[in-house]
C-alpha positions in Angstrom: -2.1 -14.5 12.9 -0.4 -11.1 13.5 -2.4 -8.4 15.3 -3.4 -5.1 13.7 -1.1 -3.3 16.1 1.8 -5.3 14.8 1.3 -4.1 11.3 0.4 -0.5 12.3 3.9 -0.3 13.9 5.5 -1.2 10.5 7.0 1.4 8.1 6.9 0.0 4.6 9.3 1.3 2.0 8.1 4.0 -0.4 6.1 2.9 -3.4 8.3 3.2 -6.5 6.9 6.1 -8.5 8.3 4.7 -11.7 5.5 2.1 -11.6 2.8 4.7 -12.2 0.8 5.4 -15.3 -0.7 8.8 -15.7 -2.2 8.5 -19.3 -5.4 7.0 -20.6 -6.7 6.5 -17.0 -10.1 5.0 -16.0 -12.7 7.6 -15.0 -12.1 9.0 -11.6 -8.5 7.8 -11.4 -5.4 10.0 -10.8 -3.0 7.2 -11.6 -2.7 3.5 -12.2 0.0 1.5 -10.2 1.9 -1.3 -11.9 4.2 -3.7 -10.1 7.1 -4.1 -12.5 8.2 -7.3 -10.7 5.0 -9.1 -11.8 4.9 -11.2 -14.9 1.2 -10.6 -15.0 0.6 -7.1 -16.5 -3.1 -7.2 -15.7 -2.4 -6.9 -12.0 -2.9 -3.1 -11.8 -4.4 -0.8 -9.2 -6.2 2.4 -10.1 -6.0 5.1 -7.4 -7.9 8.4 -7.0 -6.5 11.7 -6.0 -6.9 11.1 -2.3 -5.2 7.7 -2.5 -2.4 9.2 -4.6 -1.8 11.6 -1.7 -1.7 8.7 0.7 1.0 7.0 -1.4 3.3 10.0 -1.0 3.1 9.5 2.8 4.5 6.0 2.5 8.2 6.9 2.8 9.9 4.2 4.6 10.1 6.2 7.9 6.5 6.7 8.9 4.6 3.7 10.3 1.2 2.7 8.9 -0.2 3.8 12.3 1.3 7.3 11.8 -0.3 7.6 8.5 -3.7 6.5 9.8 -3.4 9.0 12.7 -2.7 11.8 10.3 -6.3 11.3 9.0 -8.5 11.8 12.0 -12.1 10.6 12.0 -13.5 7.1 11.9 -14.5 7.2 8.2 -11.1 8.8 7.1 -9.1 6.3 9.2 -11.1 3.4 7.9 -10.6 4.5 4.3 -6.8 4.8 4.9 -6.7 1.4 6.5 -8.6 -0.2 3.6 -6.4 1.5 1.0 -3.2 0.4 2.8 -4.6 -3.2 2.8 -5.4 -2.9 -0.9 -1.8 -1.8 -1.6 -0.6 -4.9 0.2 -3.0 -7.2 -1.6 -1.8 -5.8 -5.0 1.8 -6.3 -3.9 2.5 -2.5 -4.0 3.9 -2.4 -0.4 5.9 -5.0 1.5 5.5 -5.4 5.2 8.2 -7.4 7.0 6.4 -9.8 9.3 9.4 -12.1 9.9 9.7 -11.2 13.5 6.1 -12.3 14.1 6.4 -16.0 14.7 3.1 -17.3 13.6 2.7 -15.3 10.3 3.3 -16.7 6.9 5.7 -14.3 5.3 5.3 -13.5 1.6 8.6 -13.6 -0.2 8.1 -10.4 -2.2 9.0 -12.2 -5.4 6.8 -12.0 -8.5 4.2 -14.6 -9.1 
């Protein structure tokens, strides 16, 4: 299994802003993210205003660790890490783990 340090060094590509919905949102949400590559349209992720701001920091150049360090404090850093993990779980970001020998790499293809 890859270490946290391995993933914190990675800089995922920017989240495609065209996959956002800004109308008829759930309460407390600033946007809903869709993955247009998925056949299953029920795989959506509602984000609040803070998370929407974090999304803009994922630009393909900054590492996940850089983004976490921009939010000092244990609770803020933890929230950033949990949100980044959620983005990965919902297939909104892709992290290339191919150089890590013992990691199962997800293809990035739709389910």
